[in-house]
KEVEX-546209 format. One record per residue (C-alpha): residue in three letters; x, y, z. Coordinates in steps of 0.5 Angstrom, whole numbers, m for minus. Example, Ala and Ser with C-alpha at 12.3 -4.5 7.8 and 13.67 -1.06 7.14 Angstrom:
PT rest    xx    yy    zz
PT  ALA    25    m9    16
PT  SER    27    m2    14
# end
This chain:
PT rest    xx    yy    zz
PT  UNK   152   m61   118
PT  UNK   152   m59   110
PT  UNK   146   m57   110
PT  UNK   146   m53   117
PT  UNK   152   m49   114
PT  UNK   149   m48   108
PT  UNK   143   m45   111
PT  UNK   147   m41   116
PT  UNK   151   m38   110
PT  UNK   145   m36   106
PT  UNK   143   m32   112
PT  UNK   149   m29   114
PT  UNK   149   m26   106
PT  UNK   141   m23   106
PT  UNK   144   m20   113
PT  UNK   150   m17   109
PT  UNK   146   m14   104
PT  UNK   145    m7   106
PT  UNK   138    m3   102
PT  UNK   137     4   103
PT  UNK   129     6   102
PT  UNK   129    13   100
PT  UNK   122    17   100
PT  UNK   120    24   102
PT  UNK   116    23   108
PT  UNK   115    17   113
PT  UNK   107    21   113
PT  UNK   102    24   110
PT  UNK    99    20   104
PT  UNK    99    13   101
PT  UNK   107    12    99
PT  UNK   110    14   106
PT  UNK   104     8   108
PT  UNK   106     4   103
PT  UNK   114     5   104
PT  UNK   114     4   111
PT  UNK   110    m3   111
PT  UNK   115    m5   106
PT  UNK   121    m3   111
PT  UNK   117    m8   116
PT  UNK   116   m13   111
PT  UNK   124   m13   109
PT  UNK   127   m12   116
PT  UNK   128   m20   118
PT  UNK   131   m21   111
PT  UNK   135   m16   110
PT  UNK   140   m11   113
PT  UNK   135    m4   111
PT  UNK   134     3   112
PT  UNK   129     8   110
PT  UNK   132    15   108
PT  UNK   127    21   109
PT  UNK   127    28   109
PT  UNK   120    29   114
PT  UNK   120    24   119
PT  UNK   115    23   125
PT  UNK   115    16   127
PT  UNK   120    14   132
PT  UNK   122     8   129
PT  UNK   130     7   129
PT  UNK   130     4   122
PT  UNK   128    11   119
PT  UNK   133    16   118
PT  UNK   132    24   117
PT  UNK   137    28   111
PT  UNK   135    34   116
PT  UNK   141    34   122
PT  UNK   140    41   124
PT  UNK   136    47   124
PT  UNK   139    50   118
PT  UNK   138    44   114
PT  UNK   131    45   116
PT  UNK   131    51   113
PT  UNK   134    49   107
PT  UNK   128    43   105
PT  UNK   123    49   107
PT  UNK   126    53   102
PT  UNK   126    47    97
PT  UNK   119    47    97
PT  UNK   117    54    96
PT  UNK   123    54    91
PT  UNK   119    49    87
PT  UNK   111    51    89
PT  UNK   111    58    88
PT  UNK   115    59    81
PT  UNK   110    53    78
PT  UNK   104    57    82
PT  UNK   106    64    80
PT  UNK   108    62    72
PT  UNK   106    55    70
PT  UNK    99    52    73
PT  UNK    94    52    69
PT  UNK    89    53    76
PT  UNK    89    51    83
PT  UNK    87    44    81
PT  UNK    93    42    78
PT  UNK    97    45    84
PT  UNK   100    39    86
PT  UNK    99    34    80
PT  UNK   105    37    77
PT  UNK   113    36    80
PT  UNK   118    40    76
PT  UNK   123    38    81
PT  UNK   127    43    80
PT  UNK   130    44    87
PT  UNK   132    39    92
PT  UNK   138    36    96
PT  UNK   145    32    95
PT  UNK   144    26    99
PT  UNK   149    22    95
PT  UNK   154    24   101
PT  UNK   149    21   107
PT  UNK   153    15   110
PT  UNK   147    10   108
PT  UNK   147    12   101
PT  UNK   155    11   101
PT  UNK   154     4   105
PT  UNK   148     1   102
PT  UNK   149    m4    97
PT  UNK   142    m3    93
PT  UNK   139     4    93
PT  UNK   130     3    92
PT  UNK   127     9    91
PT  UNK   120    11    92
PT  UNK   116    17    92
PT  UNK   121    23    92
PT  UNK   118    30    90
PT  UNK   116    36    93
PT  UNK   123    38    93
PT  UNK   126    33    96
PT  UNK   130    31    91
PT  UNK   131    34    84
PT  UNK   132    31    77
PT  UNK   139    33    78
PT  UNK   140    30    85
PT  UNK   136    23    82
PT  UNK   142    23    77
PT  UNK   147    24    82
PT  UNK   144    17    85
PT  UNK   144    14    78
PT  UNK   151    15    77
PT  UNK   153    12    83
PT  UNK   153     6    79
PT  UNK   149     2    86
PT  UNK   143    m2    83
PT  UNK   137     1    83
PT  UNK   130     0    84
PT  UNK   124     5    84
PT  UNK   117     3    86
PT  UNK   113     7    82
PT  UNK   107    10    86
PT  UNK   104    14    80
PT  UNK   106    16    73
PT  UNK   111    21    75
PT  UNK   117    17    73
PT  UNK   115    17    66
PT  UNK   112    23    65
PT  UNK   115    30    64
PT  UNK   112    32    70
PT  UNK   105    29    72
PT  UNK   103    24    77
PT  UNK    97    22    73
PT  UNK    97    23    65
PT  UNK    89    22    65
PT  UNK    87    22    58
PT  UNK    94    25    56
PT  UNK    98    20    52
PT  UNK   105    24    51
PT  UNK   109    20    55
PT  UNK   108    14    50
PT  UNK   113    18    45
PT  UNK   115    25    48
PT  UNK   112    30    53
PT  UNK   111    37    51
PT  UNK   104    41    50
PT  UNK   102    40    57
PT  UNK    95    40    59
PT  UNK    97    42    66
PT  UNK   100    48    64
PT  UNK    98    55    63
PT  UNK   102    56    56
PT  UNK   102    49    53
PT  UNK   108    49    47
PT  UNK   113    45    44
PT  UNK   118    46    49
PT  UNK   115    46    55
PT  UNK   117    45    62
PT  UNK   114    38    61
PT  UNK   118    37    55
PT  UNK   125    39    58
PT  UNK   122    35    65
PT  UNK   122    29    59
PT  UNK   128    30    56
PT  UNK   132    30    63
PT  UNK   130    24    65
PT  UNK   132    21    59
PT  UNK   139    23    60
PT  UNK   139    20    67
PT  UNK   136    14    66
PT  UNK   142    13    61
PT  UNK   147    14    67
PT  UNK   146     7    69
PT  UNK   142     1    66
PT  UNK   142    m4    73
PT  UNK   135    m1    74
PT  UNK   129    m5    75
PT  UNK   122    m1    76
PT  UNK   117    m3    80
PT  UNK   109    m2    79
PT  UNK   105    m3    85
PT  UNK    99    m5    81
PT  UNK    99   m10    74
PT  UNK    96    m3    71
PT  UNK   100     2    72
PT  UNK   106    m4    70
PT  UNK   102    m4    63
PT  UNK   102     3    62
PT  UNK   110     4    64
PT  UNK   112    m1    59
PT  UNK   108     3    53
PT  UNK   112     9    56
PT  UNK   119    11    51
PT  UNK   122    13    57
PT  UNK   122     7    60
PT  UNK   124     3    54
PT  UNK   129    m3    54
PT  UNK   128    m3    62
PT  UNK   126    m9    66
PT  UNK   119    m7    69
PT  UNK   115   m11    74
PT  UNK   108   m12    78
PT  UNK   109   m12    86
PT  UNK   103   m10    90
PT  UNK   104    m6    97
PT  UNK   104   m10   103
PT  UNK   100   m10   109
PT  UNK   100   m12   116
PT  UNK    94   m18   116
PT  UNK    95   m18   124
PT  UNK    94   m11   125
PT  UNK    89   m10   120
PT  UNK    84   m16   121
PT  UNK    77   m17   123
PT  UNK    74   m14   130
PT  UNK    68   m16   134
PT  UNK    63   m11   130
PT  UNK    59   m11   137
PT  UNK    63    m9   141
PT  UNK    66    m4   136
PT  UNK    60     0   135
PT  UNK    58     0   143
PT  UNK    66     3   144
PT  UNK    64     8   138
PT  UNK    57     9   140
PT  UNK    55     7   133
PT  UNK    48     3   132
PT  UNK    49    m4   131
PT  UNK    43    m5   127
PT  UNK    45     2   123
PT  UNK    49     0   116
PT  UNK    55     4   116
PT  UNK    58     7   109
PT  UNK    65     9   110
PT  UNK    70    13   105
PT  UNK    76    16   107
PT  UNK    82    19   103
PT  UNK    88    23   105
PT  UNK    85    29   103
PT  UNK    78    28   101
PT  UNK    77    34    97
PT  UNK    82    32    93
PT  UNK    78    32    86
PT  UNK    82    25    84
PT  UNK    79    21    90
PT  UNK    71    23    87
PT  UNK    68    26    92
PT  UNK    63    29    88
PT  UNK    61    22    85
PT  UNK    60    19    92
PT  UNK    55    26    94
PT  UNK    51    24    88
PT  UNK    51    16    89
PT  UNK    48    17    96
PT  UNK    43    22    93
PT  UNK    41    17    89
PT  UNK    41    11    95
PT  UNK    37    16    99
PT  UNK    31    16    94
PT  UNK    31     8    93
PT  UNK    33     7   101
PT  UNK    29    12   104
PT  UNK    27     9   110
PT  UNK    34     5   111
PT  UNK    38     7   118
PT  UNK    44     8   113
PT  UNK    50    13   116
PT  UNK    55    15   113
PT  UNK    63    16   116
PT  UNK    69    19   113
PT  UNK    76    21   115
PT  UNK    82    25   112
PT  UNK    84    32   111
PT  UNK    77    36   110
PT  UNK    77    43   108
PT  UNK    70    45   104
PT  UNK    66    39   106
PT  UNK    60    41   110
PT  UNK    57    33   112
PT  UNK    51    37   114
PT  UNK    49    37   107
PT  UNK    50    30   105
PT  UNK    44    26   105
PT  UNK    44    21   110
PT  UNK    46    22   118
PT  UNK    54    23   117
PT  UNK    61    23   122
PT  UNK    68    26   120
PT  UNK    73    24   123
PT  UNK    78    28   120
PT  UNK    86    26   120
PT  UNK    86    18   123
PT  UNK    93    18   125
PT  UNK    93    12   130
PT  UNK    93     6   127
PT  UNK    89     2   131
PT  UNK    82     7   132
PT  UNK    84     6   124
PT  UNK    83    m1   125
PT  UNK    77    m1   129
PT  UNK    73     5   124
PT  UNK    74     0   118
PT  UNK    71    m5   122
PT  UNK    65     0   124
PT  UNK    64    m1   117
PT  UNK    59    m5   112
PT  UNK    62    m2   106
PT  UNK    68     2   104
PT  UNK    67     6    98
PT  UNK    72     9    94
PT  UNK    70    12    88
PT  UNK    77    15    85
PT  UNK    77    17    78
PT  UNK    85    16    78
PT  UNK    89    10    83
PT  UNK    94     6    83
PT  UNK    93     0    88
PT  UNK    90     4    94
PT  UNK    92     2   101
PT  UNK    85     4   104
PT  UNK    82    m2    99
PT  UNK    87    m6   101
PT  UNK    86    m4   109
PT  UNK    79    m5   108
PT  UNK    79   m11   105
PT  UNK    83   m13   110
PT  UNK    79   m12   115
PT  UNK    74   m16   112
PT  UNK    70   m10   109
PT  UNK    68   m11   102
PT  UNK    69    m5    97
PT  UNK    65    m1    92
PT  UNK    69     3    88
PT  UNK    70     5    80
PT  UNK    73     0    74
PT  UNK    79     4    73
PT  UNK    87     4    74
PT  UNK    89    m2    80
PT  UNK    82    m3    82
PT  UNK    80   m10    78
PT  UNK    86   m13    81
PT  UNK    84   m12    88
PT  UNK    76   m13    87
PT  UNK    72   m19    84
PT  UNK    65   m17    82
PT  UNK    61   m19    87
PT  UNK    65   m24    90
PT  UNK    69   m19    95
PT  UNK    66   m12    93
PT  UNK    63    m8    87
PT  UNK    66    m5    81
PT  UNK    61     0    79
PT  UNK    62     3    71
PT  UNK    67     9    71
PT  UNK    64    15    73
PT  UNK    57    13    74
PT  UNK    54    15    80
PT  UNK    48    11    79
PT  UNK    53     4    79
PT  UNK    56     6    85
PT  UNK    50     7    88
PT  UNK    48     0    85
PT  UNK    54    m3    88
PT  UNK    53     1    96
PT  UNK    45    m2    96
PT  UNK    47    m9    93
PT  UNK    53   m10    98
PT  UNK    49    m7   105
PT  UNK    43   m12   102
PT  UNK    48   m19   103
PT  UNK    46   m23   108
PT  UNK    52   m28   107
PT  UNK    58   m27   110
PT  UNK    62   m30   104
PT  UNK    63   m23   101
PT  UNK    66   m21   108
PT  UNK    71   m28   108
PT  UNK    73   m27   101
PT  UNK    75   m20   102
PT  UNK    80   m22   108
PT  UNK    82   m28   103
PT  UNK    85   m23    97
PT  UNK    89   m20   103
PT  UNK    91   m26   106
PT  UNK    93   m29    99
PT  UNK    96   m23    95
PT  UNK    98   m18    99
PT  UNK   101   m21   106
PT  UNK   108   m18   108
PT  UNK   111   m25   107
PT  UNK   108   m25   100
PT  UNK   110   m19    98
PT  UNK   117   m18   102
PT  UNK   119   m25    98
PT  UNK   118   m22    91
PT  UNK   122   m16    93
PT  UNK   128   m20    95
PT  UNK   128   m24    89
PT  UNK   129   m17    85
PT  UNK   134   m15    90
PT  UNK   138   m21    89
PT  UNK   137   m22    81
PT  UNK   140   m14    81
PT  UNK   147   m17    85
PT  UNK   149   m22    81
# end
């Protein structure tokens, strides 16, 4: 009886822990996907809601901060008030238009009942006019325990989301390469100093990086010096993202069963950071060496400029895929998933492909080496080498054994399942509530 009561007490205690996840939107990129998956993974363990500005899903646990038309207009205005001055006076060129977020406008969400009632606040990606630096400071001043999941580098830089070869964030930002007129006291330095002030308002904070790579980079940043930084991956529902029967799936999508399918996807395939140019070069190399092979290329994601008829192999684009079951089927059409990203944290699409038992070819950068074991569940190509990317694609396509696919699936089951990831987050939550 004593053990039963103890177990019941533990369950009630967990249920009473109120957690508020905070993200700009519940759609439109890797962070919203990861955040919603974490929401689902944690639902059985804590009393949890996801607070967003832009909501599309019908999940009752996801709540929008926008309650009426006037507030909607205000949020839209905030987006343009942040972006337009940056575009007009600050950005170096169009390539960095969304690579830097000054966070100078936003909405004060501190009075929101889900914020007020929460025992713990869990920040995710809050840019593009959702929360300003001032709004973030207001949340820190509430003195509630805070967990902040890093989906990129913005939290510990002066404003850029990925610093590339710049190391200014190690000491103090300034002379920012993303800006039209880099100088000592530019907006990157001002943003860096403001974040330093914010982080002093509340020391009961844990920063969580989705990859070990990003955690190591974050620990080197002077902004997060002295803070607890951990690495916890994003979760995935392995009952949804799973292997399907290839023959029936290809028949449904009218794809030749004997074809060798190369799949590439991104939220925006024209984003330079996703490395489409290297994939195209790799396909050209592959065409020269495997000209007679029955190779077919599938792509999905927002596409404004790529003419797929110019690719060296027959190709088909699915554009944006909003239906999750359709996305799972598209993964299962493939023999290999290729993601030649130049900068990435822990890409959801790599995880999704692996969970569907599809081997992955990607560059040796960011969190990719944590997800792939070379020639075990995919191929890690030399950074920015289209030739080695082609070698990797060819190597995977010519594998006859099932071990590669089995290893891909096992990696996800052992590292990224909802149960494994949720328990790691729950341990962090409990440590902050002591």
